[in-house]
C-alpha positions as CSV (number, residue, x, y, z in Angstrom):
1,M,55.6,3.7,-3.5
2,K,54.4,6.9,-5.0
3,K,53.4,4.9,-7.6
4,L,51.3,2.4,-6.1
5,K,49.6,5.1,-4.3
6,L,49.2,7.1,-7.8
7,L,47.6,3.5,-9.1
8,I,45.4,2.8,-5.6
9,L,43.6,6.2,-5.1
10,P,41.6,6.4,-8.3
11,L,40.9,2.9,-7.6
12,V,39.7,4.1,-4.2
13,F,37.6,7.0,-6.0
14,L,35.9,4.3,-8.3
15,F,34.7,2.0,-5.5
16,I,33.4,4.9,-3.7
17,F,31.5,6.4,-6.7
18,I,30.2,2.9,-7.5
19,F,29.1,2.5,-4.0
20,Q,27.1,6.2,-3.8
21,T,25.7,5.6,-7.4
22,Q,24.3,1.7,-5.7
23,S,23.2,3.4,-2.9
24,F,21.9,6.9,-3.3
25,G,21.9,7.3,-6.9
26,L,17.8,6.4,-7.3
27,T,15.3,9.0,-7.7
28,A,12.4,9.4,-5.6
29,L,10.0,7.6,-8.6
30,E,12.4,4.9,-8.6
31,I,12.4,4.6,-4.3
32,I,8.3,4.5,-4.9
33,K,8.3,2.3,-7.6
34,K,10.9,-0.4,-6.3
35,S,9.3,-0.3,-2.6
36,Q,5.7,-0.9,-4.5
37,D,7.1,-3.6,-6.2
38,I,8.3,-5.4,-3.7
39,V,5.3,-5.5,-1.6
40,R,2.7,-6.0,-4.6
41,G,4.2,-8.5,-7.3
42,Q,3.0,-9.0,-10.4
43,S,0.4,-10.6,-8.6
44,S,-0.5,-12.0,-5.3
45,K,-3.4,-14.0,-3.5
46,G,-3.8,-14.4,0.5
47,T,-5.6,-14.0,3.7
48,M,-5.6,-10.9,6.0
49,E,-7.2,-10.0,8.8
50,M,-9.0,-6.7,9.4
51,T,-9.8,-5.1,12.7
52,I,-11.7,-2.1,13.0
53,I,-11.3,-0.2,16.2
54,K,-14.0,2.3,17.7
55,P,-14.0,4.3,21.0
56,K,-16.9,2.2,22.0
57,W,-16.4,-1.1,20.1
58,K,-14.0,-3.1,17.6
59,R,-14.5,-6.2,14.8
60,T,-12.5,-8.3,13.1
61,M,-12.9,-9.9,9.8
62,V,-11.1,-12.2,7.8
63,M,-10.7,-12.3,3.9
64,D,-9.8,-13.7,1.1
65,F,-7.9,-12.0,-1.7
66,W,-6.7,-11.6,-5.1
67,E,-4.5,-9.1,-6.8
68,D,-3.5,-9.1,-10.6
69,G,-1.2,-6.2,-11.7
70,R,-2.4,-2.8,-10.1
71,D,-5.8,-2.8,-11.9
72,K,-7.5,-5.7,-10.6
73,F,-8.3,-6.9,-7.1
74,F,-11.1,-8.9,-5.5
75,T,-11.9,-9.9,-2.0
76,R,-14.2,-11.9,0.0
77,I,-14.8,-12.0,3.6
78,T,-15.1,-15.5,5.0
79,S,-15.6,-14.9,8.8
80,P,-17.5,-13.7,11.0
81,A,-20.9,-15.6,9.6
82,K,-22.5,-12.4,9.9
83,D,-20.4,-11.4,7.2
84,A,-19.2,-14.1,5.4
85,G,-19.8,-13.1,1.6
86,V,-19.6,-9.7,1.3
87,S,-17.3,-9.1,-1.5
88,S,-15.7,-6.4,-3.1
89,L,-13.9,-6.0,-7.2
90,K,-11.4,-3.3,-8.7
91,I,-11.1,-3.3,-11.9
92,E,-9.1,-0.3,-12.8
93,K,-11.0,3.0,-11.7
94,N,-14.1,1.3,-11.1
95,M,-15.2,-0.7,-8.2
96,W,-18.2,-3.5,-7.0
97,N,-19.8,-3.9,-3.5
98,Y,-21.8,-7.3,-3.5
99,L,-24.3,-7.6,0.2
100,P,-25.6,-11.1,0.4
101,N,-27.7,-10.2,3.0
102,I,-30.1,-8.4,0.3
103,E,-28.3,-10.5,-2.7
104,R,-27.1,-7.4,-4.4
105,T,-24.7,-5.8,-6.2
106,I,-23.6,-2.3,-5.8
107,K,-21.4,-0.1,-8.4
108,I,-19.7,2.6,-6.4
109,P,-20.4,5.9,-7.8
110,P,-17.7,8.9,-7.9
111,S,-19.6,10.8,-4.8
112,L,-19.1,7.9,-2.7
113,M,-15.5,6.8,-2.9
114,S,-14.5,8.8,-0.5
115,Q,-16.4,6.8,1.9
116,P,-15.1,3.9,4.2
117,W,-14.4,0.8,3.0
118,L,-16.4,-1.9,4.3
119,G,-16.7,-0.1,7.4
120,S,-12.8,0.9,8.3
121,D,-10.8,3.8,8.1
122,F,-9.8,2.4,4.2
123,T,-11.8,4.6,1.6
124,N,-13.1,3.0,-0.9
125,D,-10.4,5.4,-3.3
126,D,-7.4,4.0,-1.3
127,L,-8.8,0.5,-3.2
128,V,-9.0,2.2,-6.7
129,R,-6.1,4.2,-6.3
130,E,-3.4,1.8,-5.3
131,N,-1.3,2.6,-7.6
132,S,-1.5,6.3,-7.9
133,L,1.6,6.9,-5.7
134,E,3.7,6.3,-8.9
135,L,1.1,7.9,-11.8
136,D,-0.8,10.7,-9.9
137,F,2.0,12.2,-8.2
138,T,5.8,14.1,-8.9
139,H,8.4,12.9,-6.6
140,N,10.9,14.5,-4.5
141,L,13.6,13.0,-2.4
142,L,14.0,15.3,0.9
143,G,16.6,12.6,2.5
144,E,17.0,10.5,4.9
145,E,15.4,10.1,8.8
146,V,15.1,7.6,11.2
147,I,11.4,6.4,11.7
148,N,11.2,3.9,14.7
149,G,14.5,2.9,14.8
150,T,14.6,2.5,10.8
151,K,16.8,4.4,8.9
152,S,14.3,5.8,6.0
153,Y,14.4,7.6,2.7
154,K,11.9,10.6,3.2
155,V,10.3,10.9,-0.5
156,E,7.1,14.0,-0.9
157,L,4.5,12.9,-3.2
158,I,2.8,16.4,-5.0
159,P,-0.4,15.4,-6.9
160,K,-0.2,16.1,-10.7
161,Q,-2.2,19.1,-11.4
162,D,-4.6,16.8,-13.5
163,A,-5.2,14.1,-10.9
164,A,-8.4,13.5,-9.2
165,V,-6.4,13.4,-5.8
166,V,-8.0,14.4,-2.4
167,W,-4.9,14.9,-0.8
168,G,-2.5,18.1,-0.4
169,K,0.7,15.6,-0.6
170,I,1.7,12.8,1.1
171,I,5.3,12.0,2.7
172,Y,6.2,8.1,2.3
173,Y,9.3,6.7,4.3
174,V,11.1,3.9,3.0
175,D,13.4,1.2,4.3
176,V,17.1,2.4,3.3
177,K,17.9,-1.0,3.3
178,D,15.3,-3.0,2.3
179,F,12.8,-0.9,0.5
180,L,9.8,-1.5,2.8
181,P,7.7,1.2,3.5
182,V,8.0,2.2,6.9
183,K,5.2,5.0,7.0
184,E,2.8,7.4,5.0
185,E,1.4,10.9,6.3
186,F,-1.6,12.0,4.3
187,Y,-1.9,15.9,4.4
188,D,-4.6,18.2,2.9
189,E,-4.7,21.1,1.3
190,D,-3.9,23.4,3.6
191,G,-0.6,21.3,4.8
192,K,-2.8,19.6,7.9
193,L,-2.0,16.2,8.7
194,I,-4.7,13.9,8.4
195,R,-4.1,10.3,9.0
196,L,-1.3,8.0,9.3
197,M,0.0,4.5,7.6
198,I,2.3,2.8,9.7
199,F,4.0,-0.4,8.5
200,S,5.4,-3.2,10.8
201,D,6.1,-6.6,12.0
202,V,8.6,-7.4,9.2
203,K,8.7,-11.2,8.4
204,K,9.3,-13.5,5.4
205,M,6.2,-14.5,3.2
206,H,6.4,-16.6,0.5
207,D,9.6,-15.5,-1.2
208,R,10.3,-11.9,0.3
209,L,10.3,-10.1,3.5
210,I,7.3,-7.9,3.8
211,P,5.7,-5.7,6.4
212,A,2.8,-8.2,7.3
213,K,1.0,-5.6,9.7
214,M,-0.6,-1.8,8.6
215,E,-2.0,0.2,11.1
216,M,-4.6,3.2,9.5
217,I,-4.8,6.1,11.9
218,P,-7.3,8.9,11.4
219,I,-5.6,11.9,13.6
220,N,-8.7,14.0,13.9
221,K,-10.6,10.9,15.4
222,E,-8.9,9.9,18.5
223,G,-9.5,6.2,19.4
224,N,-10.1,5.4,16.0
225,K,-7.7,3.0,13.8
226,T,-8.0,0.0,11.3
227,I,-5.6,-2.8,11.0
228,L,-4.8,-5.1,8.4
229,I,-2.9,-7.9,9.2
230,Y,-1.5,-10.5,5.9
231,K,-1.7,-14.3,7.5
232,D,-0.8,-16.1,4.4
233,I,0.1,-14.4,0.9
234,Q,2.1,-15.9,-2.2
235,F,3.2,-13.5,-5.0
236,N,3.5,-14.1,-9.0
237,V,0.9,-16.5,-8.9
238,K,-1.0,-17.0,-11.9
239,I,-4.9,-16.1,-11.2
240,S,-7.9,-16.7,-14.0
241,D,-9.6,-13.8,-15.0
242,E,-12.6,-15.6,-13.7
243,I,-11.8,-14.0,-10.0
244,F,-12.4,-10.4,-11.5
245,S,-15.7,-10.8,-12.5
246,L,-19.1,-9.4,-11.6
247,R,-20.4,-13.0,-11.8
248,N,-17.8,-14.1,-9.2
249,L,-18.4,-11.1,-6.8
250,K,-22.0,-12.4,-6.7
251,E,-21.9,-16.6,-6.8
252,G,-18.1,-16.7,-5.4
253,K,-17.3,-19.5,-7.1
């Protein structure tokens, strides 16, 4: 019996070690990367609805979008009719908007990157630097916390010294089970909370679970927020390079 215990104990410790390594052995960067890979894939295309809410009014737009890797993104509004055809193109760090009512393509200069994207609480910079969570920050795993009933990793992101990032830090919460984003907190250089991004309505879309709803909430603008809802999305699809061109931006073919 004693010999049997001596044989079993190492197996128990080995099992515990393997379990802990699989569950808790990821670095903060690996957690962020895993989360980003799930919600983006290698490429994606679909339809989303964006509702901009202000204290005295709100408006909703529907748009088609295409994304290839982390450096190419294109979106075109399909409704309402008065906004149909308004398009945005991102290639690496460059961004253009097309306004059909004046038939003009506008390249967004660095000085306007912090301005609202299509009048929302998202900025032009949010689109251009969507891969910066992995590249422009150092990552620290602060532990775990329950957010809205979901046990989540709490990851602190601090901008690298040479990174052109407007935030003093970001706190990113990731579901420990499915590695889906739960919440992002954006702080200025003085440590003041400026805005929140809340992810919800997790559902299966195409071949994976993703949060279908995202809310961007500015802290210092009471009654303001922007809601993005995925209506349809497909991952890891082949997308023509012609989609991400200035000609397509204008002609919409």
